[in-house]
VMD Tcl script that draws the C-alpha trace (Angstrom):
set ca {
  {109.69 89.22 -25.67}
  {109.32 92.92 -26.26}
  {113.11 93.28 -25.98}
  {113.48 90.48 -28.70}
  {110.84 92.31 -30.96}
  {113.19 95.51 -30.55}
  {116.14 93.70 -31.37}
  {114.66 91.83 -34.35}
  {113.32 95.15 -35.81}
  {116.84 96.42 -35.63}
  {118.14 93.14 -37.52}
  {115.45 94.13 -40.28}
  {116.52 97.52 -40.44}
  {120.10 96.82 -40.79}
  {119.53 93.94 -43.17}
  {117.08 95.85 -45.56}
  {120.03 98.57 -45.88}
  {122.28 95.86 -46.88}
  {120.19 93.58 -49.11}
  {116.98 95.56 -50.04}
  {114.51 93.10 -49.13}
  {115.44 91.06 -52.53}
  {112.99 88.79 -54.48}
  {114.04 84.88 -54.38}
  {112.03 83.73 -57.23}
  {108.91 83.06 -55.59}
  {105.47 83.07 -57.09}
  {102.02 85.04 -56.69}
  {99.99 82.15 -57.63}
  {99.97 79.79 -54.52}
  {99.87 76.45 -56.35}
  {102.72 77.71 -58.71}
  {104.79 78.47 -55.51}
  {103.71 75.20 -53.83}
  {105.55 73.26 -56.81}
  {108.06 75.61 -57.06}
  {109.18 74.75 -53.54}
  {108.61 71.17 -53.90}
  {111.05 71.33 -57.14}
  {113.61 73.45 -55.01}
  {114.05 70.95 -52.32}
  {117.54 69.64 -52.05}
  {118.76 71.09 -55.52}
  {120.13 74.22 -56.87}
  {118.49 77.28 -58.22}
  {119.11 77.17 -61.54}
  {118.11 73.60 -61.99}
  {114.88 73.76 -60.26}
  {113.91 77.16 -61.88}
  {114.33 75.33 -65.26}
  {112.40 72.41 -64.26}
  {109.52 74.75 -63.11}
  {109.48 76.75 -66.46}
  {109.34 73.59 -68.57}
  {106.53 72.03 -66.72}
  {104.51 74.97 -66.76}
  {105.08 75.11 -70.47}
  {104.29 71.46 -70.92}
  {101.27 71.18 -68.69}
  {99.29 74.59 -69.08}
  {97.16 73.62 -66.58}
  {98.39 71.83 -63.30}
  {95.57 69.63 -63.35}
  {97.71 67.86 -66.22}
  {99.64 66.18 -63.42}
  {96.86 64.12 -62.14}
  {96.70 62.75 -65.54}
  {100.14 62.40 -66.72}
  {101.77 58.99 -66.84}
  {104.04 58.97 -63.46}
  {107.18 58.01 -65.89}
  {106.47 60.80 -67.94}
  {106.42 63.24 -65.12}
  {109.61 61.73 -63.62}
  {111.28 62.38 -66.77}
  {110.18 66.18 -66.88}
  {111.30 66.63 -63.21}
  {114.61 64.63 -63.31}
  {116.82 67.68 -63.73}
  {115.66 69.02 -60.13}
  {116.85 65.68 -58.46}
  {114.87 63.20 -56.21}
  {112.46 62.57 -59.17}
  {110.99 59.58 -57.56}
  {109.82 61.52 -54.46}
  {109.11 64.86 -56.06}
  {106.98 63.69 -59.08}
  {104.58 61.29 -56.90}
  {104.28 64.22 -54.54}
  {103.23 66.66 -57.04}
  {100.80 64.36 -58.80}
  {99.08 63.18 -55.55}
  {99.00 66.98 -54.64}
  {97.01 67.60 -58.14}
  {94.74 64.38 -57.46}
  {93.90 65.83 -53.79}
  {93.10 69.61 -55.34}
  {91.00 68.22 -57.92}
  {88.83 65.98 -55.61}
  {88.58 69.25 -53.09}
  {88.11 71.92 -55.59}
  {87.27 70.12 -59.12}
  {90.48 71.49 -60.49}
  {94.14 71.87 -59.32}
  {94.41 75.30 -58.08}
  {94.88 76.81 -54.76}
  {92.51 79.98 -55.36}
  {90.26 78.97 -52.55}
  {92.68 79.76 -49.98}
  {92.51 83.18 -50.61}
  {89.13 83.18 -48.85}
  {90.29 81.25 -45.92}
  {91.89 82.68 -42.48}
  {95.30 82.57 -42.33}
  {95.05 79.67 -39.81}
  {92.83 77.73 -42.01}
  {94.58 78.15 -45.20}
  {97.63 76.89 -43.20}
  {96.07 73.96 -41.65}
  {94.65 73.14 -45.32}
  {98.23 73.25 -46.90}
  {99.74 71.21 -44.23}
  {97.01 68.39 -44.90}
  {98.33 68.15 -48.48}
  {100.46 65.19 -49.36}
  {104.27 65.63 -48.36}
  {103.61 69.44 -47.34}
  {105.11 70.53 -44.27}
  {104.96 73.54 -41.91}
  {107.74 75.50 -43.57}
  {106.53 74.97 -46.98}
  {103.05 75.99 -46.06}
  {104.32 79.11 -44.30}
  {106.36 79.72 -47.31}
  {103.26 79.65 -49.71}
  {101.22 81.58 -47.20}
  {103.91 84.40 -46.86}
  {104.80 84.89 -50.38}
  {101.54 84.08 -52.58}
  {98.98 85.04 -49.67}
  {100.75 87.92 -48.01}
  {100.07 86.27 -44.67}
  {102.21 87.93 -41.84}
  {103.72 84.32 -41.11}
  {107.58 83.66 -40.86}
  {108.81 80.48 -42.63}
  {111.94 79.04 -40.66}
  {114.11 77.35 -43.35}
  {118.00 76.42 -42.69}
  {119.22 80.02 -43.13}
  {116.56 81.44 -40.93}
  {117.32 79.02 -38.18}
  {121.14 79.26 -38.31}
  {121.26 83.17 -38.14}
  {118.38 83.40 -35.85}
  {120.37 81.19 -33.29}
  {123.47 82.72 -33.78}
  {121.82 86.28 -33.23}
  {120.27 84.74 -30.05}
  {116.71 85.10 -31.35}
  {116.42 81.37 -31.03}
  {117.93 78.90 -28.41}
  {121.17 77.33 -29.56}
  {119.73 73.68 -29.16}
  {117.79 71.37 -31.40}
  {114.46 72.55 -32.12}
  {111.33 70.92 -33.46}
  {109.71 72.87 -36.57}
  {106.70 73.69 -34.66}
  {108.90 75.01 -31.62}
  {111.17 77.02 -33.87}
  {108.33 78.42 -35.99}
  {106.41 79.35 -32.67}
  {109.60 80.71 -30.97}
  {110.43 83.08 -34.26}
  {106.74 84.50 -34.52}
  {106.92 85.67 -30.68}
  {110.49 87.34 -31.47}
  {109.48 89.07 -34.76}
  {106.54 91.29 -35.33}
  {104.37 90.72 -37.83}
  {105.03 93.80 -39.65}
  {108.67 92.76 -39.87}
  {108.27 89.00 -40.67}
  {108.46 89.32 -44.56}
  {111.45 91.66 -44.58}
  {113.22 89.28 -41.83}
  {112.86 86.08 -43.81}
  {113.73 87.60 -47.25}
  {116.74 89.54 -46.00}
  {117.95 86.83 -43.41}
  {117.86 84.23 -46.10}
  {120.01 86.29 -48.14}
  {122.34 87.11 -45.39}
  {122.63 83.44 -44.51}
  {123.55 82.66 -48.20}
  {126.04 85.46 -48.50}
  {127.79 86.09 -45.06}
  {126.27 84.14 -42.13}
  {127.06 80.82 -43.99}
  {126.99 77.41 -42.10}
  {130.87 77.00 -42.57}
  {133.28 79.67 -42.07}
  {130.98 82.73 -41.86}
  {132.50 86.26 -42.49}
  {131.96 87.69 -39.25}
  {134.10 90.51 -40.03}
  {132.06 91.67 -42.84}
  {128.89 91.30 -41.05}
  {126.66 94.44 -40.31}
  {125.31 92.51 -37.53}
  {128.31 91.89 -36.03}
  {128.21 94.56 -33.17}
  {124.83 93.13 -32.05}
  {125.74 89.27 -32.66}
  {125.61 86.82 -29.72}
  {128.19 84.69 -31.54}
  {130.08 86.63 -34.00}
  {133.74 88.05 -33.64}
  {135.21 90.89 -35.31}
  {138.73 89.42 -35.45}
  {137.43 86.16 -36.99}
  {135.85 84.69 -39.98}
  {134.11 81.75 -37.87}
  {131.38 82.18 -35.57}
  {131.50 80.25 -32.27}
}
mol new
graphics top color blue
foreach p $ca { graphics top sphere $p radius 0.5 }
foreach p [lrange $ca 0 end-1] q [lrange $ca 1 end] { graphics top cylinder $p $q radius 0.2 }
display resetview
């Protein structure tokens, strides 16, 4: 495991030089971040960013989602796609938070341990482990490492994760063993950028990749990883 951590640290250094640890539009407030992620699922950046801004301006306070007629909420989030799933989930989260804290807010997470905050997040309606870890990393500065589709793909190609189907729990547990806590934020944001720009799902541009010399699957003479 020490060897993998040394390797992942090298990956971080190379990708930081390439991408500079970019911002991906995430939010400091944990409930803002949670709703931003819910809206982002299965849609494009411009549409869900626009819908998020519209909702913030319309609601003012996220508690309004618990009182808003579902038909109205579906209409407001329609541009982000899957409104029949996203709107009820967002309303259910607001109702749960009001029941737990008296207001739709996740400020209470800041006083919890990282493990307790993660447990609470995954207990919310429709919130999975990856989403919980994104909220924890971006909004609570926890040293966790969310595994999205880009992180999974790039990590498998680099040999940091086995190239076989993995459960969500297994993927997160293995990558957090392979990447030291101090490097997890850098790894996530830079691998995400790299997965979008170079190490794509189809036809990765291996000849242009800054990691090609150390990649388990890349080829300097091909645009496609095996």
